[in-house]
C-alpha positions as CSV (number, residue, x, y, z in Angstrom):
1,X,-17.7,2.2,-20.2
2,X,-18.5,4.4,-17.2
3,X,-20.8,7.4,-16.8
4,X,-21.4,10.1,-14.2
5,X,-19.4,10.0,-11.0
6,X,-21.1,8.6,-7.9
7,X,-21.5,10.5,-4.7
8,X,-19.2,8.0,-3.0
9,X,-16.3,9.8,-4.6
10,X,-16.5,12.6,-2.1
11,X,-15.9,10.1,0.7
12,X,-12.6,9.2,-0.9
13,X,-11.3,12.7,-0.8
14,X,-8.4,13.2,1.7
15,X,-7.9,16.5,3.5
16,X,-5.1,18.7,2.3
17,X,-1.8,17.2,3.1
18,X,1.0,19.0,4.9
19,X,4.5,19.1,3.2
20,X,5.7,16.5,5.7
21,X,2.8,14.2,4.9
22,X,3.3,14.6,1.2
23,X,7.0,13.9,1.6
24,X,6.2,10.8,3.6
25,X,3.6,9.5,1.1
26,X,6.0,10.3,-1.8
27,X,8.6,8.2,0.0
28,X,6.1,5.4,0.1
29,X,5.5,5.6,-3.6
30,X,9.2,5.7,-4.4
31,X,9.7,2.7,-2.2
32,X,7.0,0.8,-4.1
33,X,8.6,1.7,-7.5
34,X,12.1,0.7,-6.4
35,X,10.8,-2.6,-4.9
36,X,9.1,-3.4,-8.2
37,X,12.3,-2.7,-10.1
38,X,14.3,-4.8,-7.6
39,X,11.9,-7.8,-8.2
40,X,11.7,-7.5,-12.0
41,X,15.4,-6.7,-12.5
42,X,17.2,-8.6,-9.6
43,X,20.7,-7.7,-11.0
44,X,20.3,-4.1,-9.8
45,X,20.1,-5.0,-6.1
46,X,18.4,-1.9,-4.7
47,X,16.5,-3.4,-1.8
48,X,18.6,-1.5,0.7
49,X,17.6,1.8,-1.0
50,X,13.9,0.6,-0.9
51,X,14.3,-0.1,2.8
52,X,15.7,3.4,3.3
53,X,12.6,5.0,1.7
54,X,10.4,2.7,3.7
55,X,11.9,4.2,6.9
56,X,11.5,7.7,5.5
57,X,7.8,6.8,4.8
58,X,7.2,5.8,8.4
59,X,9.4,8.3,10.2
60,X,8.6,11.5,8.4
61,X,5.1,11.7,9.8
62,X,5.3,10.2,13.2
63,X,2.6,12.4,14.7
64,X,-0.1,10.7,12.6
65,X,0.7,7.2,13.9
66,X,-1.2,6.2,17.0
67,X,0.9,5.9,20.2
68,X,-0.5,2.4,20.8
69,X,0.7,1.2,17.4
70,X,4.2,2.6,18.2
71,X,4.2,0.8,21.6
72,X,3.2,-2.5,20.1
73,X,5.7,-2.1,17.2
74,X,8.5,-1.2,19.6
75,X,7.8,-4.3,21.8
76,X,7.7,-6.6,18.8
77,X,10.9,-5.1,17.4
78,X,12.7,-5.4,20.7
79,X,11.6,-9.0,21.1
80,X,12.6,-9.9,17.6
81,X,16.0,-8.2,17.9
82,X,16.7,-10.0,21.2
83,X,16.0,-13.3,19.6
84,X,18.3,-12.1,16.8
85,X,21.0,-11.4,19.4
86,X,20.6,-14.9,20.8
87,X,21.1,-16.3,17.2
88,X,24.1,-14.0,16.6
89,X,22.4,-12.2,13.7
90,X,20.5,-9.2,15.1
91,X,21.1,-7.0,12.0
92,X,20.0,-9.7,9.6
93,X,16.8,-10.2,11.6
94,X,16.0,-6.5,11.3
95,X,16.9,-6.2,7.6
96,X,15.0,-9.4,6.7
97,X,12.0,-8.1,8.6
98,X,12.1,-4.8,6.9
99,X,12.6,-6.5,3.5
100,X,9.4,-8.5,4.1
101,X,7.4,-5.3,4.8
102,X,8.4,-4.0,1.3
103,X,6.1,-6.7,-0.1
104,X,3.3,-5.4,2.1
105,X,3.8,-1.8,1.0
106,X,4.1,-2.8,-2.6
107,X,0.9,-4.8,-2.6
108,X,-1.2,-2.3,-0.7
109,X,0.4,0.6,-2.4
110,X,-0.6,-0.9,-5.8
111,X,-4.2,-1.5,-4.6
112,X,-4.5,2.1,-3.6
113,X,-4.4,2.9,-7.3
114,X,-7.8,1.2,-7.6
115,X,-9.4,3.1,-4.7
116,X,-10.1,6.4,-6.5
117,X,-11.5,5.0,-9.7
118,X,-13.7,2.5,-7.7
119,X,-15.2,5.4,-5.7
120,X,-15.8,7.4,-8.9
121,X,-17.4,4.5,-10.7
122,X,-21.2,4.7,-10.9
123,X,-21.2,1.0,-11.6
124,X,-19.6,0.3,-8.3
125,X,-22.1,2.6,-6.6
126,X,-24.9,0.7,-8.2
127,X,-24.0,-2.4,-6.1
128,X,-25.4,-0.6,-3.1
129,X,-28.8,-0.1,-4.9
130,X,-28.9,-3.8,-5.7
131,X,-28.5,-4.9,-2.1
132,X,-30.8,-2.2,-0.8
133,X,-33.6,-3.4,-3.0
134,X,-33.5,-7.0,-1.7
135,X,-35.5,-8.7,1.0
136,X,-33.8,-8.5,4.5
137,X,-33.3,-12.3,4.6
138,X,-31.0,-11.9,1.5
139,X,-29.0,-8.9,2.8
140,X,-26.4,-11.0,4.6
141,X,-25.6,-13.3,1.6
142,X,-25.6,-10.4,-0.9
143,X,-23.6,-8.0,1.3
144,X,-21.1,-10.7,2.2
145,X,-20.6,-11.7,-1.4
146,X,-20.3,-8.0,-2.5
147,X,-17.8,-7.3,0.2
148,X,-15.9,-10.5,-0.7
149,X,-15.4,-9.5,-4.3
150,X,-15.3,-5.7,-4.1
151,X,-13.2,-5.3,-1.0
152,X,-11.3,-8.5,-1.9
153,X,-9.9,-6.6,-4.9
154,X,-10.0,-3.0,-3.9
155,X,-9.5,-3.6,-0.2
156,X,-10.8,-0.9,2.1
157,X,-12.1,1.3,-0.7
158,X,-14.7,-1.4,-1.5
159,X,-15.2,-2.0,2.2
160,X,-15.8,1.6,2.9
161,X,-18.2,1.9,0.0
162,X,-20.3,-0.9,1.4
163,X,-19.9,-0.2,5.2
164,X,-22.7,2.5,5.1
165,X,-25.1,-0.4,5.1
166,X,-24.2,-1.3,8.6
167,X,-25.3,2.2,9.8
168,X,-28.5,2.7,7.7
169,X,-30.8,0.5,9.8
170,X,-32.0,1.7,13.2
171,X,-32.4,-1.9,14.3
172,X,-29.2,-2.8,16.3
173,X,-29.6,-6.5,15.3
174,X,-29.8,-5.6,11.6
175,X,-26.7,-3.3,11.9
176,X,-24.8,-6.1,13.6
177,X,-25.8,-8.5,10.8
178,X,-24.6,-6.1,8.1
179,X,-21.3,-5.5,9.9
180,X,-20.7,-9.2,10.3
181,X,-21.6,-9.9,6.7
182,X,-19.1,-7.2,5.6
183,X,-16.2,-8.3,7.7
184,X,-16.7,-12.1,7.2
185,X,-17.1,-11.7,3.4
186,X,-14.0,-9.5,3.3
187,X,-11.6,-11.8,5.2
188,X,-12.8,-14.9,3.3
189,X,-11.0,-13.4,0.3
190,X,-7.7,-14.1,2.1
191,X,-8.0,-17.7,0.8
192,X,-7.5,-16.8,-2.8
193,X,-7.3,-13.0,-3.6
194,X,-4.0,-11.9,-5.1
195,X,-4.7,-8.4,-3.7
196,X,-4.7,-9.6,-0.1
197,X,-1.6,-9.2,2.1
198,X,-1.9,-12.9,3.0
199,X,-0.6,-14.2,-0.3
200,X,2.3,-11.7,-0.3
201,X,3.4,-12.9,3.1
202,X,2.9,-16.6,2.4
203,X,4.7,-16.5,-0.9
204,X,7.6,-14.6,0.8
205,X,8.1,-17.4,3.4
206,X,7.3,-20.2,0.9
207,X,9.2,-19.1,-2.3
208,X,8.3,-22.3,-4.1
209,X,4.6,-21.4,-4.0
210,X,2.8,-19.6,-6.8
211,X,-0.5,-17.9,-6.5
212,X,-2.0,-19.9,-9.3
213,X,-1.2,-23.1,-7.2
214,X,-3.8,-22.1,-4.5
215,X,-6.1,-19.7,-6.3
216,X,-8.8,-22.2,-7.4
217,X,-8.9,-24.4,-4.2
218,X,-8.8,-21.2,-2.2
219,X,-11.7,-19.7,-4.1
220,X,-13.8,-22.8,-3.5
221,X,-13.1,-22.6,0.2
222,X,-14.1,-19.0,0.2
223,X,-17.5,-19.8,-1.3
224,X,-18.1,-22.4,1.4
225,X,-17.1,-20.0,4.1
226,X,-19.6,-17.4,2.8
227,X,-22.2,-20.2,2.7
228,X,-21.4,-21.1,6.3
229,X,-21.9,-17.5,7.4
230,X,-25.2,-17.2,5.5
231,X,-26.5,-20.4,7.2
232,X,-25.5,-19.3,10.7
233,X,-27.0,-15.8,10.0
234,X,-30.3,-17.3,8.9
235,X,-30.6,-19.7,11.8
236,X,-29.7,-17.0,14.3
237,X,-32.0,-14.3,13.0
238,X,-34.9,-16.2,11.5
239,X,-38.2,-14.3,12.4
240,X,-36.4,-11.5,14.1
241,X,-35.8,-9.1,11.2
242,X,-38.0,-6.0,10.6
243,X,-39.3,-5.7,7.1
244,X,-37.8,-2.9,5.0
245,X,-39.3,-1.2,2.0
246,X,-38.1,-2.5,-1.4
247,X,-36.7,0.3,-3.4
248,X,-37.4,0.5,-7.1
249,X,-34.4,-0.4,-9.2
250,X,-33.2,2.4,-11.5
251,X,-33.0,1.6,-15.2
252,X,-29.7,0.3,-16.5
253,X,-28.8,-1.4,-13.2
254,X,-28.2,-4.8,-14.9
255,X,-25.6,-3.2,-17.2
256,X,-23.8,-1.6,-14.3
257,X,-23.6,-5.0,-12.5
258,X,-22.3,-6.6,-15.7
259,X,-19.6,-4.0,-16.0
260,X,-18.5,-4.5,-12.4
261,X,-18.3,-8.3,-13.0
262,X,-16.4,-7.7,-16.3
263,X,-13.9,-5.4,-14.5
264,X,-13.2,-7.9,-11.8
265,X,-12.7,-10.8,-14.3
266,X,-10.4,-8.7,-16.4
267,X,-8.3,-7.6,-13.4
268,X,-8.0,-11.0,-11.8
269,X,-7.5,-12.7,-15.2
270,X,-4.7,-10.3,-16.1
271,X,-2.9,-11.0,-12.7
272,X,-3.3,-14.8,-13.2
273,X,-1.8,-14.6,-16.7
274,X,1.0,-12.3,-15.6
275,X,1.8,-14.5,-12.6
276,X,1.9,-17.6,-14.9
277,X,4.2,-16.0,-17.5
278,X,6.6,-14.2,-15.1
279,X,8.6,-16.1,-12.5
280,X,8.5,-13.1,-10.0
281,X,6.8,-12.3,-6.7
282,X,3.0,-11.9,-7.0
283,X,3.2,-8.4,-5.6
284,X,5.3,-7.3,-8.6
285,X,2.8,-8.9,-11.0
286,X,0.0,-7.0,-9.2
287,X,2.0,-3.7,-9.3
288,X,2.4,-3.9,-13.1
289,X,-1.2,-5.0,-13.9
290,X,-2.9,-2.7,-11.4
291,X,-1.0,0.4,-12.6
292,X,-2.1,-0.2,-16.2
293,X,-5.6,-1.2,-15.2
294,X,-6.3,1.6,-12.8
295,X,-5.0,4.2,-15.2
296,X,-7.2,3.0,-18.1
297,X,-10.2,2.6,-15.8
298,X,-9.8,6.2,-14.5
299,X,-9.4,7.5,-18.0
300,X,-12.6,5.9,-19.2
301,X,-14.6,7.2,-16.2
302,X,-13.3,10.8,-16.8
303,X,-13.7,10.6,-20.5
304,X,-17.4,9.7,-20.2
305,X,-18.1,13.0,-18.3
306,X,-19.2,16.0,-20.3
307,X,-16.6,18.8,-20.4
308,X,-14.1,16.7,-18.4
309,X,-11.0,18.6,-17.2
310,X,-8.3,15.9,-17.3
311,X,-5.7,18.1,-15.6
312,X,-7.9,18.8,-12.6
313,X,-9.0,15.2,-12.4
314,X,-5.4,14.0,-12.5
315,X,-4.5,16.3,-9.7
316,X,-7.4,15.0,-7.7
317,X,-6.3,11.4,-8.4
318,X,-2.8,12.2,-7.3
319,X,-3.9,13.9,-4.1
320,X,-6.2,11.0,-3.2
321,X,-3.4,8.5,-4.0
322,X,-1.0,10.3,-1.7
323,X,-3.6,10.4,1.0
324,X,-4.4,6.7,0.6
325,X,-0.7,5.8,0.7
326,X,-0.4,7.8,3.9
327,X,-3.3,6.0,5.5
328,X,-1.3,2.8,5.3
329,X,1.4,4.1,7.6
330,X,-0.1,2.7,10.8
331,X,-0.5,-0.7,9.4
332,X,3.0,-0.6,8.0
333,X,4.4,0.1,11.5
334,X,2.6,-2.9,12.9
335,X,3.8,-5.1,10.1
336,X,7.4,-4.0,10.6
337,X,7.2,-5.0,14.3
338,X,5.4,-8.3,13.6
339,X,7.7,-9.3,10.7
340,X,10.9,-8.5,12.7
341,X,9.6,-10.5,15.6
342,X,8.7,-13.4,13.3
343,X,12.1,-13.3,11.8
344,X,13.8,-13.3,15.2
345,X,11.8,-16.2,16.6
346,X,12.4,-18.2,13.3
347,X,16.2,-17.7,13.8
348,X,16.1,-19.5,17.2
349,X,13.3,-21.9,16.6
350,X,14.0,-25.4,15.3
351,X,11.1,-26.7,13.3
352,X,12.0,-30.2,14.4
353,X,11.0,-29.2,17.9
354,X,7.4,-28.4,16.8
355,X,7.4,-31.7,14.8
356,X,8.5,-33.6,17.9
357,X,5.8,-31.8,20.0
358,X,3.1,-32.7,17.5
359,X,4.3,-36.3,17.4
360,X,4.0,-36.5,21.2
361,X,0.3,-35.5,20.7
362,X,-0.1,-38.2,18.1
363,X,-0.2,-35.7,15.2
364,X,1.4,-36.7,12.0
365,X,0.7,-36.5,8.2
366,X,-2.7,-35.0,7.4
367,X,-3.2,-34.3,11.1
368,X,-1.0,-31.3,10.6
369,X,-3.9,-29.5,8.8
370,X,-6.3,-29.2,11.7
371,X,-3.3,-28.7,14.1
372,X,-1.9,-25.7,12.3
373,X,-5.4,-24.2,11.7
374,X,-6.3,-24.5,15.4
375,X,-2.8,-23.2,16.5
376,X,-3.0,-20.0,14.5
377,X,-6.7,-19.4,15.4
378,X,-5.9,-19.8,19.1
379,X,-3.0,-17.4,19.0
380,X,-5.0,-14.9,17.0
381,X,-7.8,-15.1,19.6
382,X,-5.3,-14.1,22.2
383,X,-4.3,-11.1,20.2
384,X,-1.1,-12.3,18.4
385,X,-1.2,-11.3,14.7
386,X,-1.3,-14.2,12.3
387,X,1.7,-12.9,10.4
388,X,4.0,-13.8,13.3
389,X,3.2,-17.5,13.3
390,X,3.0,-17.5,9.5
391,X,6.6,-16.2,9.2
392,X,7.8,-18.6,11.9
393,X,6.0,-21.7,10.5
394,X,6.9,-20.9,6.9
395,X,10.6,-20.5,7.6
396,X,11.0,-23.4,10.0
397,X,8.6,-26.3,9.3
398,X,10.3,-29.1,7.4
399,X,7.6,-30.0,4.8
400,X,9.4,-33.1,3.7
401,X,9.2,-34.4,7.3
402,X,5.5,-33.5,8.1
403,X,4.3,-34.7,4.7
404,X,2.5,-31.5,3.4
405,X,3.0,-29.9,0.0
406,X,3.9,-26.3,-0.4
407,X,0.4,-25.6,-1.8
408,X,-1.3,-27.3,1.2
409,X,0.7,-25.3,3.7
410,X,0.2,-22.1,1.7
411,X,-3.6,-22.7,1.8
412,X,-3.5,-23.4,5.5
413,X,-1.6,-20.2,6.2
414,X,-3.8,-18.0,3.9
415,X,-7.0,-19.3,5.4
416,X,-5.6,-18.8,8.9
417,X,-4.9,-15.2,8.1
418,X,-8.6,-14.6,7.3
419,X,-9.9,-16.5,10.3
420,X,-7.6,-14.5,12.5
421,X,-8.9,-11.3,11.0
422,X,-12.3,-11.8,12.6
423,X,-11.2,-13.7,15.7
424,X,-8.4,-11.4,16.9
425,X,-9.6,-8.6,19.2
426,X,-6.8,-6.4,17.9
427,X,-7.0,-6.9,14.2
428,X,-7.6,-3.8,12.1
429,X,-10.9,-5.2,10.9
430,X,-12.2,-6.0,14.4
431,X,-11.3,-2.5,15.6
432,X,-13.0,-0.9,12.7
433,X,-16.3,-2.8,13.0
434,X,-16.4,-2.5,16.7
435,X,-16.0,1.3,16.4
436,X,-18.7,1.3,13.6
437,X,-21.1,-0.4,16.0
438,X,-19.8,1.2,19.2
439,X,-19.1,-2.2,20.7
440,X,-16.2,-3.7,22.6
441,X,-13.6,-5.2,20.3
442,X,-13.5,-8.2,22.6
443,X,-17.3,-8.6,22.1
444,X,-17.0,-8.4,18.4
445,X,-14.1,-10.9,18.2
446,X,-15.1,-13.5,20.8
447,X,-18.8,-13.3,21.3
448,X,-20.0,-12.5,17.7
449,X,-17.3,-14.3,15.8
450,X,-16.0,-17.0,18.1
451,X,-18.4,-19.9,17.2
452,X,-18.3,-18.8,13.5
453,X,-14.5,-19.0,13.5
454,X,-14.6,-22.5,15.0
455,X,-17.0,-23.5,12.2
456,X,-14.6,-22.0,9.7
457,X,-11.7,-24.0,11.1
458,X,-13.7,-27.2,10.9
459,X,-14.9,-26.4,7.3
460,X,-11.4,-25.4,6.2
461,X,-9.9,-28.6,7.7
462,X,-12.3,-30.8,5.6
463,X,-11.7,-28.8,2.4
464,X,-7.9,-28.6,2.7
465,X,-7.7,-32.3,3.6
466,X,-9.6,-33.0,0.4
467,X,-7.2,-30.8,-1.5
468,X,-4.2,-32.5,0.1
469,X,-5.3,-36.0,-0.8
470,X,-6.1,-35.1,-4.4
471,X,-2.8,-33.4,-5.4
């Protein structure tokens, strides 16, 4: 199924880990395993042990977490705990916040299993050759689409695999186009991808929601968002692109692309079937499916090599897995703070207050769709992570009063997560792309993505309203 390893595999290699880093990463893996057991077998009630290993995971290697992340996390935890004190439940706020982060670590920990095989896969590497051989006017559409599907499933492994395109051109405008295509295509997957953190958070605050309830409408919205980005790119760059030579396509490229598509369909289809059959959290479904899928995929890649040394390859896989788990530590810290603050605010916030405020503005019924999309987009632009409002709104909004279904609210929140990803100056994605292009994160978020985000809000409003009225 797979042939020789691609050169991208070397980019996936993590430097040698210290004993402390290995212990931290191992704690993260144990946390993921225990969380999966806790979801699949609720009777054993081991979430507190999972939380303990989550704390080990974060605290054992403090030196590799940026000071700014700790400061932000500390402020968020302090704020959330103070709200918990006001509600008379500070310990519950903290434990509920940490329990929510277990879903984050389980989802991203599962997806890290895909990173090493995806970087070894020559078929995945062939996607770069496909895009490089196209006309410049098609680069945005193809790169956004590739980023959407590859990075939407493998997360930053696929994103890293494709991000080299942003640096290959010497034309600053072309580099900006490629970076925007990558980031916009990537976050559009938040509307439907079961491998995105958005669905894990939204399902945790709306327990009645299942991924299959929003997958199809979310996928349709994602395609429209990619189309919107393509149109704005074409209008903004028409006649300004330098021609680039078209590279000859190597033989067998069509087969490689077909294999990539088949891999994606099998993976997403397996998650969909598992989620339909098992009444458990989507993160647990992904953990089970991805573990089996990634192991089989890795085995097929290694087996196709001449004189493959499975023992050495397995050690390399384990080393890269531990390194990938460790790289999530900084994001885990931020999610801990954001989740605890969201839980704290939710304890002292009465959803009816927001309903009354909206009614005073003349907002009711379907008017909640644009109102919530604009509210989360505005707070994201000011630097507040979308997870905070998602937790607050999911826990406090009385859906029977505002007239929205669980699926409609879920789609609103998942879409808002993606829009906030490109609009927030402090999102991980904005910070990454701004560093890639050596630009200010404020410039990337507000100047280059501001109008685009407004267009996404308008487009999402129309689409979600259509979904709301046809349920």
